C-alpha positions in Angstrom: 119.8 101.5 113.7 119.3 105.3 113.2 121.6 107.3 111.0 122.5 109.5 114.0 123.8 106.5 115.8 125.7 105.4 112.7 127.3 108.8 112.5 128.4 108.5 116.1 130.1 105.2 115.4 132.0 106.7 112.5 133.3 109.5 114.8 134.6 106.9 117.1 136.6 105.3 114.3 138.1 108.7 113.6 139.1 109.2 117.2 140.9 105.8 117.3 142.7 106.5 114.0 143.7 110.0 115.0 146.7 109.2 117.1 148.3 107.6 114.1 148.3 111.0 112.2 151.0 113.5 113.0 150.1 116.4 110.7 148.8 118.9 113.3 145.8 118.4 115.6 142.9 118.8 113.1 141.9 115.7 111.2 139.0 114.5 109.1 137.3 111.3 108.3 135.0 111.0 105.3 133.2 108.4 103.2 132.3 108.9 99.6 129.3 106.7 98.4 128.8 106.0 94.7 125.4 104.5 93.9 124.2 103.0 90.6 120.6 101.7 91.0 121.0 99.9 87.6 124.6 98.6 87.4 126.0 96.7 84.5 126.5 93.0 85.0 129.4 92.3 87.3 129.5 95.9 88.6 128.5 96.8 92.2 125.4 98.9 92.8 127.3 100.8 95.6 130.9 101.6 96.3 132.4 103.4 99.2 135.8 105.1 99.6 137.0 106.1 103.0 139.3 109.0 103.5 141.4 110.2 106.5 142.7 113.8 105.9 141.9 113.3 102.2 144.0 110.1 102.0 142.1 107.0 100.8 142.5 104.2 103.3 139.8 101.8 102.1 137.4 100.9 99.3 134.2 99.0 100.2 131.9 97.0 97.9 128.4 97.3 99.2 127.0 94.6 96.9 129.3 91.9 98.4 129.6 93.7 101.8 133.4 93.4 101.8 136.6 95.6 101.8 138.2 95.4 98.3 141.2 97.7 99.0 143.2 99.1 102.0 146.1 101.5 101.9 149.1 101.2 104.3 147.1 103.4 106.7 144.2 101.0 106.5 146.5 98.0 107.0 147.8 99.6 110.1 144.4 99.9 111.8 142.4 96.9 110.4 143.1 94.8 113.4 141.6 97.2 116.0 138.0 97.0 117.2 137.1 100.3 115.5 137.8 98.7 112.1 135.2 95.9 112.8 132.8 98.6 114.0 133.3 100.5 110.8 132.5 97.4 108.7 129.3 96.9 110.7 128.4 100.6 110.3 129.0 100.5 106.5 126.7 97.5 106.4 124.0 99.4 108.2 124.3 102.3 105.8 124.2 99.9 102.9 120.8 98.7 104.1 119.5 102.2 104.4 120.7 103.1 100.9 119.1 99.9 99.5 115.8 100.9 101.0 116.2 104.3 99.5 117.1 103.1 96.0 114.2 100.6 96.0 111.6 103.1 97.2 109.9 104.9 94.2 109.1 108.4 95.2 105.7 109.6 94.2 106.5 112.3 91.7 104.1 113.2 89.0 102.8 109.9 87.7 105.5 107.6 89.2 104.0 105.1 91.6 104.8 101.7 93.1 103.1 98.6 94.4 105.0 96.3 96.8 104.0 93.0 98.3 106.0 91.8 101.4 105.7 88.1 101.7 107.1 86.3 104.8 107.1 82.5 104.6 108.2 79.9 107.2 108.8 76.2 106.6 107.5 75.5 110.1 105.4 77.6 112.5 104.1 77.3 116.0 100.5 76.4 116.7 98.3 79.4 116.1 101.0 81.2 114.1 100.5 81.5 110.3 103.3 80.1 108.2 102.7 82.9 105.6 101.9 86.6 106.1 101.7 89.2 103.3 101.2 93.0 103.4 100.6 95.1 100.3 101.3 98.8 99.9 100.8 101.4 97.1 103.4 104.2 97.3 104.4 102.9 100.8 100.7 103.2 102.0 99.5 99.8 103.3 96.2 98.7 101.7 95.9 94.9 102.3 97.0 92.1 104.6 96.9 88.4 104.2 97.7 85.4 106.5 97.6 81.7 105.8 95.6 80.7 108.9 92.5 82.6 107.7 93.4 82.4 104.0 91.7 85.7 103.7 92.8 89.1 102.4 91.8 92.0 104.7 91.7 95.6 103.3 93.7 98.2 105.2 93.0 101.9 105.3 90.9 104.0 102.9 92.6 102.7 99.8 91.9 99.1 100.8 88.2 99.8 101.5 87.9 101.6 98.2 89.3 98.8 96.0 88.3 95.6 97.8 85.3 95.0 95.4 87.3 95.5 92.2 88.3 92.8 89.7 92.0 93.6 90.3 91.5 93.0 94.1 89.9 89.6 93.4 92.8 88.6 91.1 95.4 89.8 93.5 93.8 88.0 96.4 93.7 84.7 94.5 97.4 85.1 93.7 98.6 85.7 97.3 97.9 82.3 98.7 99.3 80.6 95.7 102.5 82.7 95.8 103.0 81.8 99.5 102.6 78.1 98.8 105.2 78.3 96.0 107.7 80.1 98.2 107.2 77.6 101.0 108.0 74.7 98.7 111.4 76.4 97.9 112.5 76.7 101.5 113.5 73.0 102.1 115.8 73.0 99.0 117.6 76.3 99.6 121.2 75.5 100.3 122.6 77.6 103.2 126.3 78.3 103.6 128.0 77.2 106.8 127.5 80.5 108.5 123.8 80.6 107.7 123.5 77.0 109.1 125.2 78.0 112.3 122.8 81.0 112.7 119.6 79.1 111.9 117.7 76.7 114.2 119.2 73.5 112.8 118.3 70.3 114.6 119.8 67.0 113.3 120.8 68.7 110.1 117.3 70.0 109.4 117.2 73.8 109.2 113.8 75.5 109.1 114.6 79.0 107.8 112.2 81.8 107.1 112.2 83.6 103.8 111.0 87.2 103.1 110.4 88.3 99.5 109.5 91.9 98.6 107.9 91.9 95.2 107.7 95.4 93.7 106.7 97.1 90.5 106.8 100.7 89.4 104.7 102.6 86.8 105.7 105.8 85.2 104.2 107.5 82.1 101.4 104.9 82.0 103.8 101.9 81.7 105.8 99.6 83.8 109.2 101.2 84.5 110.7 98.7 87.0 110.1 95.4 88.7 112.1 93.5 91.3 112.3 90.8 93.9 114.2 91.5 97.1 115.1 88.3 99.1 115.9 88.2 102.8 116.7 85.2 105.0 115.7 85.4 108.7 115.3 89.1 108.4 118.8 89.7 106.8 118.7 91.2 103.3 120.3 88.7 100.9 119.9 89.5 97.3 118.0 91.6 94.7 116.7 90.4 91.4 115.7 92.9 88.7 113.0 90.9 87.0 113.0 93.1 83.9 116.7 92.7 83.1 117.1 89.4 85.0 120.1 91.0 86.9 121.1 89.7 90.3 122.7 91.9 93.0 124.3 90.0 95.9 123.9 91.8 99.3 125.0 88.7 101.2 127.7 86.4 99.7 126.1 83.5 101.6 122.8 83.7 99.6 124.0 81.9 96.5 121.5 79.0 97.4 118.5 81.2 96.6 119.9 82.2 93.2 120.8 78.6 92.3 117.3 77.3 93.2 115.7 80.2 91.4 117.6 79.5 88.2 117.1 75.8 88.4 113.4 76.1 88.9 112.4 77.7 85.6 108.7 77.3 86.3 108.9 79.2 89.6 111.1 82.0 88.3 108.9 82.5 85.3 105.8 82.6 87.6 107.2 85.4 89.7 108.6 87.2 86.7 105.2 87.4 85.1 103.6 88.6 88.3 106.1 91.3 88.9 106.5 92.6 85.4 102.9 92.1 84.2 100.1 91.4 86.7 101.6 93.8 89.4 101.7 96.7 87.0 98.1 96.1 85.8 96.8 95.9 89.4 98.7 99.1 90.2 97.1 100.9 87.4 93.7 99.8 88.4 94.2 100.7 92.1 95.6 104.1 91.2 92.4 105.1 89.4 90.6 104.7 92.7 93.4 106.2 94.8 93.8 109.3 92.7 90.1 109.9 92.6 90.1 109.9 96.4 92.8 112.5 96.4 90.7 115.0 94.4 89.4 117.9 96.4 85.9 117.7 97.6 83.4 119.8 95.6 82.3 123.0 97.4 78.9 124.6 97.2 78.4 128.0 95.7 
């Protein structure tokens, strides 16, 4: 959903709350967002306060996607349809903000490498059960699928680095990482809502899992690493693999965290990739990428 559409929905909420205000004809609705990309344990990464005519009527916890406080004004309107629309809209904005905080802007020597892995426990004939796309500074440079078990270079960057040692190492890791994640799917415990939403037949639920593995480099060293988990396309939780800090984006995603903590071999495998191998591959690829960005020599 676009931010313009989101803004329109917020205006609708104001229009429905307006009749309950009696101080003149001019009214205002505002939302103050407080974002901390690296919150302390137990603290939300994003909080929202809603104001009508400068009076607080709600507080919203982005991390748990829930209202944590409502004033008497909020209590008065929380049963109307616009209140539900507001919650959905705040959830949409949360997803936009999450993408923004995860994205490492290319400033000076700050760069990022991200691998988007999509794994299915079951797939239709002719459809791969695992697909992966890699990007440096949001620029796609490789693609992998389990059917061919091959890594295909994308764009000029992919063509430039597909004969390097780092490319070979990364290619070998992709298939293995996909298989590791596929083994996790059958043992992830879904909450009741997730089970209702999934394609469960006879108590068997074949979910799909998306994992975005990212690392950042700045000043010639790894400055960040994370794993972002999504179930059936819905963002679920974020793991900072450097500080081992979890941020819940969907309260129903506790099963992923439990399995990750119980399977020490799996968690250590992905921690090493995100904080170590990923940063090394990124530094190797950047040498080729930055050379390509140099201006072409001109004749005298």
